[in-house]
C-alpha positions in Angstrom: -51.0 -110.9 64.3 -51.8 -107.5 62.8 -48.7 -105.9 64.2 -45.9 -105.2 61.7 -43.0 -107.6 61.6 -39.7 -106.5 60.3 -37.8 -109.0 58.2 -34.5 -108.3 56.4 -34.2 -108.9 52.6 -31.3 -110.6 51.0 -30.5 -107.3 49.2 -30.3 -105.4 52.5 -27.9 -108.0 54.1 -25.9 -108.3 50.9 -25.3 -104.5 50.9 -24.0 -104.8 54.4 -21.7 -107.7 53.5 -23.7 -110.2 55.6 -24.9 -113.7 54.7 -27.9 -115.1 56.5 -28.0 -118.7 57.9 -31.1 -119.4 55.7 -33.3 -118.0 53.0 -37.0 -118.1 53.9 -38.8 -118.7 50.6 -42.3 -117.2 51.2 -44.1 -118.4 48.1 -47.0 -116.8 46.2 -49.6 -118.0 48.7 -47.7 -116.9 51.7 -47.1 -113.5 50.1 -50.5 -112.7 48.6 -53.2 -114.9 50.1 -54.7 -113.3 53.2 -55.1 -116.7 55.0 -51.6 -117.9 54.1 -50.1 -114.6 55.2 -51.0 -115.6 58.8 -48.9 -118.8 58.3 -46.0 -116.7 57.1 -46.2 -114.4 60.1 -46.4 -117.4 62.5 -43.3 -119.0 61.0 -41.4 -115.6 61.1 -42.3 -115.3 64.8 -40.8 -118.8 65.4 -37.6 -117.9 63.4 -37.2 -114.6 65.3 -37.9 -116.2 68.6 -35.2 -118.8 67.9 -32.8 -116.0 66.8 -32.4 -117.6 63.4 -30.4 -115.3 61.1 -32.7 -115.4 58.0 -33.8 -113.2 55.1 -36.4 -113.2 52.4 -36.0 -112.2 48.7 -38.9 -109.8 48.9 -39.8 -108.3 45.6 -37.0 -110.3 44.0 -38.9 -113.5 44.6 -41.2 -114.7 41.9 -43.3 -117.8 41.5 -41.3 -121.0 41.8 -43.0 -122.2 38.6 -44.9 -125.1 40.2 -48.3 -124.2 38.8 -46.9 -123.7 35.3 -45.0 -127.0 35.3 -47.9 -129.0 36.7 -50.3 -127.6 34.1 -48.0 -128.5 31.3 -46.3 -125.2 30.5 -42.6 -126.3 30.7 -41.4 -123.1 28.9 -42.9 -120.8 31.4 -41.7 -123.0 34.3 -38.1 -122.8 33.0 -38.3 -119.0 32.6 -39.6 -118.6 36.1 -37.1 -121.1 37.6 -34.0 -119.7 35.8 -34.9 -116.1 36.9 -35.1 -117.3 40.6 -31.9 -119.3 40.3 -30.0 -116.4 38.9 -31.1 -114.2 41.8 -30.4 -116.8 44.5 -27.0 -117.8 43.0 -26.0 -114.1 42.9 -26.6 -113.9 46.6 -24.8 -117.2 47.3 -27.8 -118.9 48.7 -27.0 -122.3 50.2 -30.0 -123.2 52.4 -33.7 -122.5 51.9 -36.7 -123.1 54.2 -40.3 -122.8 52.9 -43.8 -123.3 54.3 -45.2 -124.5 51.0 -44.6 -128.1 49.9 -45.2 -127.1 46.2 -42.3 -124.7 46.4 -40.3 -127.2 48.5 -40.7 -130.0 46.0 -39.9 -127.7 43.0 -36.8 -126.0 44.6 -35.5 -129.3 45.9 -36.1 -131.7 43.0 -36.4 -129.6 39.9 -34.1 -126.5 40.3 -30.8 -128.6 40.4 -31.3 -129.6 36.8 -31.4 -125.9 35.9 -28.3 -124.9 37.9 -29.9 -124.3 41.3 -28.4 -126.6 43.9 -29.6 -125.8 47.5 -30.3 -127.5 50.7 -34.1 -127.2 50.9 -36.1 -127.9 54.0 -39.8 -127.8 54.8 -40.8 -125.6 57.8 -42.0 -128.6 59.8 -38.5 -130.1 59.5 -36.9 -126.8 60.4 -39.0 -126.3 63.5 -38.2 -129.8 64.7 -34.5 -129.0 64.3 -34.9 -125.8 66.3 -36.6 -127.7 69.1 -33.9 -130.4 69.1 -31.2 -127.8 69.3 -33.0 -126.1 72.2 -33.4 -122.8 70.2 -37.1 -122.7 71.0 -39.1 -124.4 73.8 -42.6 -125.6 73.6 -45.4 -126.1 76.1 -48.6 -127.8 75.0 -50.6 -125.0 76.5 -54.0 -124.5 75.0 -53.5 -127.5 72.7 -52.9 -130.1 75.5 -55.2 -133.0 75.0 -56.9 -131.5 71.9 -57.9 -134.0 69.2 -55.9 -133.0 66.1 -55.9 -134.9 62.8 -53.1 -134.2 60.3 -53.6 -134.0 56.6 -50.5 -135.1 54.6 -49.8 -132.7 51.7 -49.0 -134.7 48.6 -45.8 -132.9 47.8 -44.5 -133.3 51.4 -45.6 -136.9 52.0 -45.8 -139.1 49.0 -43.6 -137.0 46.8 -40.8 -136.5 49.4 -41.5 -139.1 52.1 -41.8 -136.5 54.9 -44.4 -137.9 57.3 -42.9 -137.8 60.8 -41.8 -134.1 61.1 -45.3 -132.6 61.3 -46.6 -135.5 63.5 -43.7 -135.1 66.0 -44.6 -131.4 66.4 -48.3 -132.3 67.1 -47.2 -134.8 69.7 -44.9 -132.2 71.3 -48.0 -130.1 71.8 -49.3 -132.8 74.2 -52.2 -133.1 71.8 -54.0 -136.3 70.8 -53.0 -137.1 67.2 -55.9 -139.0 65.5 -55.2 -140.4 62.0 -57.6 -140.4 59.1 -58.2 -143.7 57.3 -56.2 -142.4 54.3 -52.9 -141.1 55.7 -49.2 -141.2 55.2 -48.4 -143.2 52.0 -52.1 -143.8 51.5 -52.9 -140.1 52.0 -55.7 -138.5 49.9 -55.0 -135.3 47.9 -56.9 -132.2 49.1 -57.7 -131.5 45.4 -55.5 -128.4 44.8 -52.3 -130.1 43.4 -51.4 -130.2 39.8 -52.5 -126.5 39.4 -56.1 -127.6 40.1 -56.2 -124.9 42.8 -56.6 -122.3 40.0 -59.5 -123.8 38.1 -63.0 -125.1 38.5 -63.2 -128.9 39.1 -64.4 -131.2 36.3 -67.8 -132.8 36.6 -67.9 -135.7 39.0 -69.9 -137.2 41.9 -68.0 -135.2 44.6 -65.2 -132.6 44.9 -62.0 -134.1 46.2 -61.7 -131.6 49.1 -65.2 -132.6 50.3 -64.2 -136.3 50.3 -61.1 -135.4 52.2 -63.0 -133.2 54.7 -65.4 -136.0 55.4 -62.5 -138.3 56.2 -61.2 -135.7 58.6 -64.6 -135.2 60.2 -64.8 -139.0 60.8 -61.9 -138.6 63.3 -64.1 -136.1 65.3 -61.2 -133.6 65.5 -61.2 -130.2 67.2 -58.4 -129.1 64.8 -57.4 -130.2 61.3 -53.7 -129.5 61.0 -52.2 -128.9 57.6 -48.6 -128.0 56.5 -49.4 -126.5 53.1 -51.3 -123.2 52.2 -53.1 -124.9 49.3 -54.3 -127.8 51.6 -55.3 -125.2 54.2 -57.6 -123.4 51.7 -59.2 -126.6 50.3 -59.9 -128.0 53.8 -61.2 -124.7 55.1 -63.6 -124.6 52.1 -64.6 -128.2 52.9 -65.3 -127.3 56.6 -67.4 -124.3 55.4 -69.3 -126.6 53.0 -70.2 -128.9 56.0 -71.0 -125.8 58.1 -68.5 -126.8 60.8 -66.3 -123.7 60.9 -67.6 -122.7 64.3 -66.5 -126.0 65.9 -63.4 -127.1 63.9 -60.4 -125.0 63.0 -58.0 -125.6 60.1 -54.5 -124.5 61.2 -51.0 -124.8 59.9 -48.4 -126.5 62.1 -46.5 -123.2 62.3 -49.5 -121.5 63.8 -50.0 -124.2 66.4 -46.3 -124.0 67.4 -46.2 -120.2 67.5 -49.4 -120.1 69.6 -48.4 -123.0 71.9 -44.9 -121.5 72.4 -46.5 -118.2 73.2 -44.2 -116.5 70.6 
């Protein structure tokens, strides 16, 4: 995925008098983290393959404000949010898709109170819609029969009740979906939420991501599927801690779909 991918910005389309079908909100992780950039590229490939008319904000996108809000800095959150809302409202943005549940939750549930009303969808929901509409097709391919366990991101699952979209996509890969003992409404946090991603853990008996990785390993998976860049990082660290990185991959749903669809 090292090849360059051309993506239009809202500013470019706006200058041409065009309005995209959807704004792809990339998020800080998807923009700057080397691992998460691969998820961004995989999702862009899916969008382009489906001929979705989309754009990104590019340098006009700043942090959604999730880490600031979760760590208690409401003032900074509102500054970041209002800046983003002013930019998006100026472009007449109506629909947003994002690969990050933290951005998804913040844009969907907290921006309306500050004047940012948008239809916000998570990328697993969006990919399902593309499949349903026949805009992309999927063959199980290399994932047929693979044992895949899915980790529910907190801000996708328990915060927004989205459990089925990612699981439907795993099943469409003709893979064997194996559930962890703590899943769906009883899902266990990866340990990154609430801005914990950016600090060292407090003293305790065991790090949360290690506990969660152990639950995943109990299912004897070949792949741990995630749908959040933060979860991906925490579970990857867990797999490295258990020295299992040669045998078990941690992959985002978008990467699985892009690879299986040979996009």
